[in-house]
N, C-alpha and C positions, 0 to 999 in steps of 0.2 A: 504494500500500500504506500503510495507516494505521500509526501508531506511538504508543506511550506514551513521552513524553520526561521525562527527569530533568535539570533545569537547575541549574547553579550559576553564580555570576558568572564563574567561570573556565572552565567546561566543560559540555557537554551530551552525554548518552548516550541511547540509545534501546532500547526493547523492542518487538519486532514486534507489530503490531496484532492478529495472530491470537491472541496471548496475552490481549489484552483480551477477545476473544470467548470464549476458554476460561474466563477468570475470571468472566465474566458467567454462563455456563452453570453452572459449578461452584458459585458462591455461591448462585445461585437454587435449584438442585436440592437443595443441602444444607439451605437454609432451609426448603424445603417438607417435607423429612424431619423437621426439628425441629418444624415445625408439627403434622404428623400425630402425632408422638410425644407432644407436650405436650397437645394438645387432644383427640386421638382422632378417628377417622373418623366416629363416630356423633354427635359434638357439633359438627362443623364448621358445620352450618347455623345453630347458635345464636350463632356468632361472626362470621357473614357478613351483610352487609346484603342484604335480600331483592331489591333491584334490581340487585345485582352479577352479573356473568357467572359468578363463582365459585360463588355461591349456586345459580344455575341448573344448573351442572355437578354440584354435590353433590346437589341435589334429584333430578336425572335418574340419579344413581348411575352416572355414566360413569367413565372411567378416570382414574388418577393423572395420566397425561399431559395430559388435558384440564384438570384442576385446575391443573397447573403452567403450562399455556399461559394459562389465564384470569387467573392472578396474575402473569404475565410481561410482557415489554415490549409485546407485541401483545394483551394482555388488557384487564382493567379499566382504564379511564381515570379513574374516580372511586374514592375510597378504598373498599376492599372490606370491611374488618374493622369490627367493632363493639366498643367498650369502654365499658361503663356506658351503653349506648344511643347513644353518639356515634360517628360514622364516623371512622376513623383510617386514615392513609395506610399502604398495605400495603408499599410499597417501603421506607419507613423502618423499619417494624416488622420486616420480614424481615432487614434489615441489622443492626438492633439485636440480634436473636436470635442471629445468627452471632457477634457480639462477646461476648454473654453466655455462650453455650454452646460455642463453638468453641475450638480451641487457637490458639496464636499465629499459625500459618501460615494458618488459616482467617480469623482476624481481619485479617491483613495483606492477604489476597486481597480481602476485603470493602472494606477502606479504599482500596486501590489502585483497584479497580473503581469505587467510588462517588465517589472524589475526584480522579481523574486529570484530569477535565474542569474541575474547579473549583479546581485548584491546591492540593491537599493538599501539605504541606511538612514538613520536619524542620529543626530548628535545628542549627547547626554542632556543638555539644557532644553532640548525640544521634545523629550520623551513624554512629558505630561501632556503637551499639546497634541502629540500623535495619539496618545491614549484616548483623549477626548474625541478625536475623529473616529477611532475604532469603535468607541462606545456609541457614537452617533450613527455609524453604519449598522451596528447591531440593532439600534432602536428603529431605524428606517426599514430594516429587513434586507438590506443589501448584503450584509454579512449574516449568515444563517446561524441558528441556534445549534449547539452541540458540536460545533466544528473546531473549537479550541480557542476562540477569540478572547474568552474571559482570561485565559492564561497569558495571552499577549498583553491585555490591559494590565494585569497584575505585574508582569515583568516590567512594562514601561513605567509604571508608577512606583516601582520598588526603590528606585534611586535615580539620581540625576548626574552622576559623574562618569558614566560609561556609555559609549555608543551602542546601538542595537542594529544589527546587520541581517538582512534576509538572505536565505538561500533556498534552493529547491532540491528535493532529494534525488532526482534523476540527473542532476548536475553537480558541480563541485560544492562542497560545504564551505564554511568560512570559519577561520582563516584557511587559506590553501597556498600551494606553492606557485601559483601563476598570478593571482591577484595580489601582488606584493612587490615592494621595491627591493626585496632581498634578491641578491645575485648569487647563484650557486658557484662553487669552486670549479675551475676548469676541468678538473679530473672527476667531475660528478655530473655526467650527462643525463642521468635519471633523476637528478635533483633530490637524491636521498638525504642529503645533509639538512634539508628543510625539517625533517622529523627530529633532528637533534637540537633544533632551536627551542628555547624556552617558550612556554605559553605566552608570556608577556611580549617576547620578541616577535613571535608570529603575529600577534594582534597589532603591535606597533607598526611593523612594516606593511601589514595588510591595510591598516587605516591610512597610512601614508599614500598608498597606491589608490585607494578609493577616493580620497580627497583630491587627488590630482585628476581623476577621471570623471568626476561628477556623479550624479545620481542621488544626491542628498534630498531627503524629504524634509522641508523646512518651511515655517510659516511665511517668511519674507518672500519666498519664490514659489508659492503654492498654486495660486490661480493662474499665473502666467508662465509656469514651467512648460517647456515644449520639447518634443523629441525630434531629432534629425533635422529635416528641412524647415521646421517651424510652422508649416502650413496647416490650415483647417479647411473644412468644407465651405466656410464662409469666404475663403480666398478663391475657391472654385466658383462660387455663386456670384461673386462681385467682379471677377476678371472681365476685361473688355470683350465684347461679343466677337470682335474680329480675331481675338486670340483664342477664344474658346474653341477647342477642338482642332485648332490649326497645328498639325504635327510638323515639327521641324525635322528636316532631313538629317 
């Protein structure tokens, strides 16, 4: 059974893997709703690349479910949307849309789903703030009962002097020997020396790496955080009509 882990130097708690699947479906379906609301059903072809699966679905006037599938995990492998004639990644665009148009619970669902595998984290001073968001998502029903969220709230509220870092059980935990500023000796191609480091040193070098690479959940950059190209469906909806759908060679 898979798990979402929340690690601190002192403790690790877990959320059931079925909640990750729930968050994936919830955030994807919500983002498709925002897409249809912002762009409109009859303009969709103009913001999709003609070679994309989603374009074929819209052209054939098939179901909403087919469009959702085409833009989902098992759909388009190449960027499906067009912005000013350039292809843009649809995963990042749909996530950014949720952060722009959703409430705090929707934003948190998007961030946990997108960043649990790549070690999204919160600094110690913001743990109580994040605990409040988790509690709000539980109250809203976005985070479900019996999944382990109460243990996450308890961990976050237990102290304010340690960061908390996410991981997903089918990927690397944290800390690990790749998300780190630690450099292995030249005679250690398998990076075995990592396991000889102290717990404190593993965390120190791991947090150095995370702080250099972003991904922090923090109140000052909560509603305006963006992934990748920074675009949302509103950028598709408001781009000039002459650029919409114009594919650059």
